[in-house]
C-alpha positions as CSV (number, residue, x, y, z in Angstrom):
1,M,-38.4,106.0,-15.9
2,M,-35.4,107.6,-17.4
3,D,-35.8,110.1,-20.3
4,T,-33.4,109.2,-23.1
5,R,-34.7,111.6,-25.8
6,A,-32.3,114.4,-25.0
7,Q,-29.3,113.1,-27.0
8,S,-31.4,112.6,-30.2
9,I,-32.7,116.2,-29.7
10,G,-29.0,117.3,-29.4
11,L,-28.2,115.5,-32.7
12,A,-31.2,117.2,-34.3
13,R,-29.9,120.6,-33.1
14,F,-26.5,119.8,-34.6
15,I,-27.9,119.0,-38.0
16,L,-30.4,121.9,-37.9
17,S,-27.6,124.3,-37.0
18,L,-25.6,123.2,-40.0
19,I,-28.7,123.5,-42.2
20,A,-29.2,127.1,-40.9
21,A,-25.5,127.9,-41.4
22,A,-25.6,126.9,-45.1
23,P,-27.6,129.9,-46.3
24,I,-25.6,132.3,-44.1
25,V,-22.3,131.0,-45.7
26,W,-23.8,131.3,-49.1
27,I,-25.0,134.9,-48.6
28,V,-21.6,135.9,-47.2
29,W,-19.8,134.3,-50.1
30,E,-22.1,135.9,-52.6
31,T,-21.7,139.4,-51.2
32,T,-18.1,139.4,-50.4
33,G,-17.1,137.7,-53.7
34,R,-18.1,140.9,-55.4
35,I,-16.9,143.4,-52.8
36,L,-13.4,142.1,-51.8
37,P,-11.8,142.0,-55.2
38,G,-12.8,145.6,-55.8
39,A,-11.5,146.6,-52.4
40,K,-8.1,145.0,-53.1
41,N,-7.8,146.7,-56.4
42,A,-9.0,150.1,-55.1
43,T,-5.8,150.8,-53.2
44,N,-2.0,150.3,-53.4
45,N,-1.6,150.4,-49.6
46,S,0.0,147.2,-48.5
47,S,-1.7,147.3,-45.0
48,A,-5.1,147.6,-46.6
49,N,-4.5,144.8,-49.1
50,Q,-3.2,142.6,-46.3
51,A,-6.4,143.3,-44.3
52,T,-8.5,142.4,-47.3
53,V,-6.6,139.1,-47.6
54,W,-7.2,138.3,-43.9
55,I,-10.9,139.0,-44.3
56,Q,-11.1,136.8,-47.3
57,D,-9.2,134.0,-45.4
58,G,-11.7,134.3,-42.6
59,I,-14.6,134.1,-45.0
60,D,-13.1,131.1,-46.6
61,W,-12.9,129.3,-43.2
62,L,-16.4,130.3,-42.3
63,P,-18.0,126.8,-43.0
64,L,-15.4,125.2,-40.8
65,A,-16.1,127.7,-38.0
66,F,-19.8,126.9,-38.1
67,L,-19.0,123.2,-38.1
68,L,-16.6,123.6,-35.1
69,I,-19.2,125.6,-33.2
70,S,-21.9,123.0,-33.8
71,F,-19.6,120.2,-32.8
72,I,-18.5,121.9,-29.6
73,G,-22.2,122.6,-28.8
74,I,-23.1,118.9,-29.1
75,V,-20.1,117.9,-26.9
76,V,-21.1,120.5,-24.3
77,L,-24.7,119.2,-24.4
78,A,-23.6,115.6,-23.9
79,I,-21.4,116.6,-20.9
80,F,-24.2,118.7,-19.5
81,Q,-26.7,115.8,-19.8
82,R,-24.4,113.3,-18.3
83,E,-23.3,115.4,-15.3
84,V,-26.3,117.6,-14.5
85,L,-29.3,115.7,-15.7
86,R,-28.5,112.4,-14.0
């Protein structure tokens, strides 16, 4: 008898990883939303201000990064199940 529960467990992992990522993104946004504006205003050095902008851009793209990591994980799991667990 073939076990077909693995794909549904993979989908549950995908959803649970997004649920786990939501509070992380919220905490990062809350803390950096207060710190980064002050860091940008604290100096007139263009390199430091550019680094602050890059960090802010990375933080703004954080939800997409978590979504991409979760999606790649489910694709890898599907390939693993198809090729190895036959």
